[in-house]
C-alpha positions as CSV (number, residue, x, y, z in Angstrom):
1,M,32.4,184.1,-59.2
2,P,28.6,181.5,-59.8
3,L,29.1,178.4,-57.9
4,G,29.5,176.4,-61.2
5,T,31.8,178.6,-62.8
6,W,33.6,178.1,-59.8
7,M,33.8,174.0,-59.4
8,R,34.4,174.2,-63.0
9,S,37.8,175.7,-62.7
10,R,38.7,173.4,-60.3
11,A,38.3,170.6,-62.1
12,V,40.5,171.8,-64.8
13,W,43.0,173.5,-62.2
14,S,43.0,169.8,-60.5
15,K,44.5,168.6,-64.7
16,T,46.7,171.4,-65.3
17,S,48.5,173.6,-63.0
18,K,48.7,177.4,-63.1
19,R,51.9,177.2,-65.2
20,G,49.9,174.5,-67.9
21,R,51.8,171.5,-66.5
22,P,49.8,168.6,-65.7
23,G,48.0,168.9,-62.3
24,W,48.1,166.3,-59.6
25,R,45.3,164.6,-60.1
26,S,46.7,163.7,-63.9
27,R,50.6,163.0,-62.7
28,W,49.0,160.6,-59.9
29,S,46.0,158.7,-62.8
30,S,49.1,158.4,-65.1
31,L,51.6,156.9,-62.4
32,C,48.5,154.7,-61.4
33,Q,48.4,153.6,-64.8
34,D,52.2,152.8,-65.6
35,C,52.5,151.3,-62.1
36,A,49.3,148.5,-62.9
37,T,50.2,145.5,-64.5
38,R,47.0,144.4,-67.0
39,S,46.1,140.6,-67.8
40,P,43.6,139.4,-69.6
41,G,40.0,139.5,-68.2
42,V,37.3,137.2,-68.3
43,N,35.5,138.6,-71.0
44,G,39.2,139.2,-73.2
45,G,39.1,142.5,-71.5
46,E,41.8,143.8,-69.1
47,A,41.9,143.9,-65.7
48,R,44.3,144.9,-63.1
49,V,47.0,142.7,-61.2
50,G,46.8,143.1,-57.5
51,V,49.7,143.5,-55.2
52,L,49.5,139.9,-54.1
53,E,49.6,138.7,-57.8
54,R,52.7,140.9,-58.5
55,L,54.4,140.0,-55.7
56,N,54.0,136.2,-56.7
57,R,55.3,137.1,-60.2
58,W,58.6,138.3,-58.6
59,L,59.1,135.4,-56.7
60,D,58.5,133.2,-59.1
61,V,61.2,134.6,-61.2
62,R,63.3,134.2,-58.7
63,L,62.8,130.9,-56.6
64,G,60.6,128.9,-59.6
65,H,57.7,127.9,-56.8
66,R,55.0,127.5,-59.8
67,R,56.5,124.9,-61.2
68,W,56.9,123.1,-58.0
69,W,53.5,123.8,-57.0
70,G,52.4,122.9,-60.6
71,A,53.5,120.0,-60.7
72,W,52.3,119.1,-56.9
73,R,49.1,119.8,-58.7
74,A,49.0,117.9,-61.3
75,R,49.3,114.6,-59.8
76,T,47.7,112.0,-61.2
77,L,46.2,108.8,-59.4
78,P,47.3,105.6,-61.4
79,A,43.9,103.8,-60.2
80,S,40.6,104.6,-59.0
81,P,41.2,106.8,-55.1
82,S,42.3,103.9,-52.3
83,W,42.3,104.6,-48.7
84,W,45.3,102.3,-48.6
85,L,47.4,105.2,-50.6
86,T,46.7,107.6,-47.5
87,S,49.6,105.9,-45.4
88,G,52.4,108.4,-47.3
89,S,50.6,111.5,-46.7
90,L,50.3,109.9,-43.2
91,V,53.7,109.6,-42.8
92,F,54.5,113.0,-43.6
93,W,51.9,115.1,-41.4
94,L,52.7,113.3,-38.6
95,L,56.7,114.0,-39.1
96,V,55.3,117.4,-39.1
97,I,53.3,117.2,-35.6
98,E,56.5,115.4,-34.2
99,V,58.8,118.2,-35.4
100,A,56.1,120.9,-34.1
101,T,55.7,119.9,-30.8
102,G,59.2,119.0,-30.4
103,L,60.0,122.8,-31.0
104,L,57.9,123.7,-28.8
105,L,59.2,121.3,-25.9
106,M,62.9,123.0,-26.6
107,A,61.7,125.9,-25.1
108,S,61.3,124.6,-21.3
109,Y,63.6,121.8,-21.8
110,S,67.4,121.7,-20.0
111,P,69.5,118.6,-21.1
112,S,71.4,117.7,-18.3
113,L,71.3,115.4,-15.2
114,A,70.6,117.7,-12.7
115,T,67.9,119.9,-14.8
116,A,66.8,117.5,-17.4
117,W,64.0,115.6,-14.8
118,P,62.9,118.9,-13.1
119,S,62.2,120.6,-16.6
120,V,60.1,117.6,-17.9
121,S,58.7,117.6,-14.4
122,Y,57.6,121.6,-14.6
123,I,56.1,120.9,-18.3
124,E,54.1,118.7,-16.6
125,R,52.7,120.2,-13.7
126,T,50.6,122.8,-16.4
127,A,47.9,121.4,-18.3
128,A,49.1,122.8,-21.6
129,G,52.2,121.2,-21.1
130,S,51.4,118.1,-20.4
131,F,49.0,117.7,-23.5
132,L,51.9,118.8,-25.7
133,R,54.5,116.2,-24.3
134,G,51.4,113.5,-24.6
135,V,50.8,114.5,-28.7
136,H,54.7,114.4,-29.0
137,Y,55.1,110.9,-27.3
138,Y,51.9,109.1,-28.8
139,T,52.7,111.1,-32.3
140,A,56.1,109.3,-32.1
141,Q,54.6,106.0,-31.7
142,A,51.8,106.4,-34.5
143,L,54.8,107.7,-36.8
144,I,56.6,104.2,-36.5
145,V,53.3,102.1,-36.9
146,A,52.4,104.3,-39.6
147,L,56.3,103.9,-41.6
148,L,55.4,100.3,-41.1
149,V,52.1,100.2,-42.3
150,H,53.3,102.7,-45.6
151,L,56.6,100.3,-46.4
152,I,54.0,97.3,-46.5
153,R,52.0,99.0,-49.4
154,V,55.2,99.6,-51.0
155,V,55.9,96.4,-51.6
156,A,52.5,95.5,-52.2
157,C,52.6,98.0,-54.9
158,G,55.8,97.2,-56.1
159,I,56.9,100.7,-56.1
160,F,61.0,99.6,-55.6
161,R,60.6,98.6,-59.5
162,A,62.7,100.9,-62.1
163,P,62.5,103.8,-62.6
164,R,61.3,104.0,-58.3
165,E,64.3,102.1,-57.0
166,L,65.1,105.3,-55.0
167,I,62.0,105.8,-53.6
168,W,61.9,102.4,-52.0
169,V,66.1,102.6,-50.7
170,T,65.0,106.2,-49.1
171,G,61.7,105.1,-47.5
172,L,63.4,101.8,-46.1
173,L,65.9,103.8,-44.7
174,S,64.0,105.8,-43.1
175,L,62.5,103.2,-40.6
176,P,65.6,102.7,-38.6
177,L,66.5,106.4,-38.9
178,V,63.1,106.7,-37.0
179,L,63.9,104.2,-34.5
180,T,67.2,105.8,-34.1
181,W,65.4,109.0,-33.4
182,A,62.7,107.5,-30.9
183,M,65.9,105.9,-29.2
184,T,67.7,109.0,-28.2
185,G,64.4,110.9,-27.5
186,N,63.2,108.9,-24.5
187,P,66.0,109.1,-22.3
188,L,66.2,113.4,-22.6
189,S,63.1,113.2,-19.4
190,G,66.0,112.2,-17.3
191,S,64.1,109.3,-15.8
192,Q,65.2,105.9,-14.1
193,Q,63.8,103.6,-17.1
194,G,65.2,106.1,-19.6
195,L,68.9,106.2,-18.8
196,A,69.3,102.8,-17.6
197,Q,68.1,102.1,-21.2
198,V,70.7,104.2,-22.6
199,A,73.5,102.3,-20.4
200,V,72.1,99.1,-21.8
201,E,72.7,100.4,-25.5
202,A,75.6,101.7,-24.9
203,Q,76.8,98.4,-23.6
204,I,75.4,96.3,-27.0
205,V,76.9,99.7,-28.7
206,G,80.4,99.0,-27.4
207,S,80.4,95.0,-28.1
208,T,81.3,96.1,-31.3
209,P,84.5,94.9,-33.0
210,G,87.0,97.7,-33.4
211,V,84.8,100.8,-33.3
212,G,82.7,99.3,-30.3
213,P,84.2,101.3,-27.2
214,T,85.2,104.3,-29.2
215,L,81.6,104.4,-30.5
216,S,80.8,103.7,-27.0
217,R,82.4,106.7,-25.2
218,L,81.5,108.8,-27.7
219,L,77.2,108.1,-27.2
220,L,77.7,108.4,-23.3
221,G,80.4,111.3,-22.9
222,G,82.6,109.0,-20.8
223,E,82.9,105.8,-19.6
224,E,79.4,106.1,-18.0
225,V,76.1,107.8,-18.0
226,G,76.4,111.3,-17.0
227,H,76.0,115.0,-17.6
228,L,77.6,114.9,-21.1
229,T,75.1,111.8,-21.9
230,L,72.2,113.7,-22.4
231,V,74.2,116.5,-24.1
232,R,75.3,114.1,-26.6
233,L,71.9,112.4,-26.5
234,Y,70.0,116.0,-26.8
235,F,72.2,116.9,-29.9
236,L,71.4,113.9,-32.2
237,H,67.7,114.0,-31.4
238,V,67.4,118.0,-32.2
239,A,70.1,118.3,-35.0
240,V,71.8,115.0,-36.6
241,V,69.2,113.1,-37.2
242,P,66.3,115.6,-38.0
243,L,68.7,117.1,-40.6
244,A,69.6,113.0,-41.8
245,A,65.6,112.7,-41.9
246,A,64.9,115.6,-44.0
247,A,67.2,114.4,-46.7
248,L,66.2,111.3,-46.9
249,L,62.4,112.9,-47.0
250,A,63.6,115.6,-49.4
251,L,64.9,113.1,-52.0
252,H,62.1,110.4,-51.3
253,I,59.3,113.4,-52.0
254,S,61.3,114.7,-55.5
255,Q,61.3,111.1,-56.6
256,V,57.4,110.4,-55.9
257,L,56.7,113.7,-57.9
258,R,59.2,112.2,-60.4
259,H,58.2,109.0,-60.9
260,G,54.6,109.1,-60.0
261,L,52.5,106.4,-58.0
262,A,52.7,103.1,-58.7
263,P,49.7,101.0,-59.2
264,R,49.2,97.7,-57.2
265,E,50.7,94.6,-59.2
266,N,46.8,93.3,-60.2
267,N,45.5,96.7,-61.3
268,Q,45.2,97.9,-64.8
269,Q,45.9,101.8,-65.8
270,P,42.6,103.6,-65.9
271,S,41.3,105.0,-69.4
272,A,41.6,108.4,-68.1
273,P,43.9,109.8,-65.6
274,V,42.4,110.9,-62.2
275,P,43.6,114.2,-60.4
276,Y,45.3,113.4,-57.3
277,W,43.3,116.7,-55.9
278,P,40.6,116.3,-54.9
279,Y,39.9,112.7,-55.0
280,Q,42.7,111.0,-53.1
281,S,43.7,114.6,-50.9
282,V,40.3,113.6,-49.2
283,R,40.9,110.5,-48.0
284,N,44.2,111.9,-46.7
285,M,42.9,113.9,-44.6
286,A,40.0,112.0,-43.4
287,V,42.8,109.4,-42.3
288,L,44.8,112.1,-40.7
289,A,42.0,113.5,-38.6
290,L,40.8,110.3,-37.4
291,V,44.5,109.6,-36.4
292,V,44.9,112.8,-34.9
293,G,42.0,113.0,-32.9
294,I,43.0,109.3,-31.4
295,I,46.6,110.9,-30.2
296,A,45.1,113.8,-29.2
297,L,42.5,111.8,-27.0
298,L,45.4,109.6,-25.6
299,A,47.6,112.6,-24.9
300,W,44.3,114.4,-23.3
301,R,43.4,111.5,-21.4
302,Y,46.9,109.0,-20.5
303,G,49.5,112.2,-21.5
304,A,53.5,110.7,-21.7
305,P,54.5,108.5,-18.9
306,L,57.4,110.5,-16.9
307,G,59.1,108.0,-14.0
308,A,61.3,108.5,-11.2
309,P,64.3,110.7,-11.6
310,A,67.5,108.7,-12.3
311,D,69.4,107.4,-9.2
312,P,71.9,104.4,-9.8
313,D,71.0,103.9,-5.9
314,L,67.8,102.8,-6.7
315,P,66.9,99.0,-7.9
316,H,65.1,98.9,-11.0
317,H,64.6,96.3,-14.3
318,P,65.0,98.4,-17.5
319,R,63.2,97.7,-20.2
320,P,63.0,98.7,-24.0
321,E,60.2,100.3,-25.9
322,W,57.6,98.1,-27.6
323,Y,59.6,98.7,-31.5
324,F,62.3,97.4,-29.7
325,R,61.5,94.6,-27.3
326,A,61.7,91.5,-30.7
327,L,66.1,92.7,-30.5
328,F,65.3,92.6,-26.5
329,E,64.4,88.9,-26.5
330,L,66.8,87.9,-29.1
331,R,69.4,88.8,-27.1
332,R,68.3,86.2,-24.4
333,H,69.3,83.4,-26.9
334,F,72.4,85.3,-28.0
335,T,74.0,85.2,-24.7
336,G,77.9,86.6,-24.1
337,E,80.0,87.3,-26.9
338,Q,77.5,85.9,-29.3
339,E,75.3,88.9,-28.4
340,L,76.5,90.8,-31.0
341,I,74.7,88.4,-33.5
342,A,71.1,89.5,-32.2
343,T,72.2,93.2,-31.7
344,L,74.2,94.0,-35.4
345,L,74.7,90.9,-37.2
346,I,71.0,89.8,-37.7
347,P,69.4,93.3,-38.2
348,T,71.7,94.4,-40.8
349,A,70.9,91.3,-42.7
350,V,67.0,92.1,-42.6
351,L,68.4,95.7,-44.1
352,L,70.4,94.3,-46.5
353,I,67.8,91.7,-47.7
354,F,65.2,94.3,-48.0
355,L,67.1,96.9,-49.9
356,T,67.5,94.2,-52.6
357,F,63.7,93.8,-53.6
358,P,64.5,95.0,-56.6
359,L,67.0,93.0,-57.9
360,W,64.9,90.5,-57.6
361,D,62.9,90.4,-60.5
362,G,65.8,89.9,-62.9
363,L,67.3,87.2,-60.7
364,F,64.4,84.9,-60.6
365,G,61.7,86.4,-62.7
366,R,59.0,88.5,-61.8
367,R,56.5,86.0,-60.6
368,T,58.5,84.5,-58.4
369,A,60.4,87.5,-57.1
370,S,56.6,89.3,-56.1
371,L,56.1,85.3,-54.5
372,L,59.5,85.4,-52.9
373,R,59.0,89.2,-51.7
374,T,55.7,88.6,-50.1
375,S,56.7,85.1,-48.5
376,T,59.9,87.3,-47.4
377,L,57.7,90.2,-46.1
378,L,55.3,88.2,-43.9
379,A,57.9,85.6,-42.2
380,G,59.8,88.9,-41.5
381,L,56.3,90.4,-39.6
382,A,55.7,87.1,-38.0
383,G,59.0,86.7,-36.3
384,W,59.5,90.2,-35.2
385,G,55.6,89.6,-33.8
386,W,56.6,86.4,-31.9
387,L,59.2,87.7,-30.3
388,T,57.5,90.8,-29.6
389,G,54.9,89.0,-28.2
390,M,57.3,86.4,-26.4
391,S,59.1,89.7,-24.6
392,Y,55.7,90.8,-22.9
393,H,54.8,87.4,-22.3
394,R,57.3,86.6,-19.8
395,D,57.4,89.8,-18.4
396,L,53.7,89.3,-17.3
397,H,54.8,85.9,-15.7
398,D,58.0,87.5,-14.1
399,G,56.4,88.3,-10.1
400,E,60.0,90.3,-9.9
401,Y,59.5,92.1,-12.7
402,Q,55.7,92.8,-12.2
403,A,56.7,94.2,-8.3
404,S,59.4,96.2,-9.5
405,R,57.1,97.9,-11.8
406,K,54.6,98.8,-9.7
407,Q,57.1,100.4,-7.0
408,D,58.2,102.3,-10.3
409,R,54.8,103.6,-10.5
410,I,54.8,104.5,-6.5
411,W,58.2,106.4,-7.0
412,A,57.4,108.3,-9.9
413,E,54.2,109.5,-8.3
414,R,55.7,110.1,-4.9
415,A,59.3,112.4,-6.8
416,R,56.3,114.2,-8.3
417,V,54.7,115.5,-5.5
418,L,58.2,116.0,-3.6
419,A,59.3,118.3,-6.7
420,A,56.0,120.6,-6.2
421,R,57.4,121.6,-3.1
422,G,61.0,122.7,-5.0
423,V,64.2,120.1,-6.8
424,P,67.3,120.5,-4.6
425,P,70.0,122.5,-6.5
426,T,72.1,119.4,-6.1
427,G,69.8,117.4,-8.6
428,P,66.6,115.8,-8.5
429,A,67.8,112.2,-7.5
430,E,67.7,113.8,-3.9
431,L,64.1,114.0,-3.9
432,L,63.9,110.1,-3.1
433,R,67.1,109.9,-1.4
434,N,66.0,112.3,1.5
435,D,62.5,110.9,1.5
436,P,61.4,109.5,4.4
437,Q,58.9,107.5,3.1
438,T,60.8,105.8,0.5
439,Q,64.0,105.2,2.1
440,G,62.0,103.4,5.3
441,P,61.1,100.7,3.2
442,L,63.9,100.1,1.4
443,L,66.1,99.9,5.3
């Protein structure tokens, strides 16, 4: 048989079988045409939709994610793009970084008096672990600052006005929640400073009339700091507070998407809407890159602090973190039974005053209310700054406290050196208790 005749017969056979039925090529072509979904092409023709697009459509029918993504992409600016508007995005992404680094640290952390400090010391002995813990620590500090700046911007822009009251309420309530988040995380290292802070905070909580003693026992897991204390704090830090923060954040973002960004009080609406992407998004990414770069530099250069392991036999002078220094200084002026005024009544009153900002326009008129809000905000910031500065100034001129800080650094460094040789099964406190170099000067 000639070659050409044979090739033509094979082509016909591929389309029809010996019994006259469609061949395998014909059946495969029909199957592909039935499965492929066609959509209008660029030039008005038909183009096959890919597998990813079909999967995207399948998910959209069940989840409706395109509607949410479309609402996000359709955002517009109340005026021209501004660096002032980057605070909200910065807070969100710092939260993401904080959660991500916290989840990674959980892989090597063990919450108990016998294992907390050794596990953190183990993390610090590797370059990657030390850097990761440093990023987690400095991101928490940056998050508090960014949240304060964001709340100031909200007041300046009047975002608390109807129908955006829930944006203001959820944003304001997130500040004490983030502070609680940081407060429950500081003692988890099992250091002397951290657990001493918990003991002081438990005393403050215990001074609350009626429910104080019960709340103190729930926090400590007993009458004093022990193994259950770190377990309770760990549970609050990784479960309760994050879930509450996620709920507030979800409500906050949904309200922002529903009502949009509000212009500043002295700005007029533009003649044409300005898209959020890419004009404002580029500024958001630039500020985030700058802040993350600073955090990474601090984490690489200094790392997160790790004091000596907790030991009640060692002398110590506990101090809170910088964001609680104002309350610490305020307690000096309200001692004994009046301490409750500084630790509970004044902070609660300040929070309630700020929560009522949306009502002031109806009570005093818009112009007067705006002046009162600005004055209240500036007075609050000035009072907080003055009390914080006074606390640091007092410690700076306190010779006993400065000597204690120097000694704490020596003990912390000595404990890390001893821990590299192994931590006793009875707990990290035995490192310094059995160390002649440490106990000699104390004796």
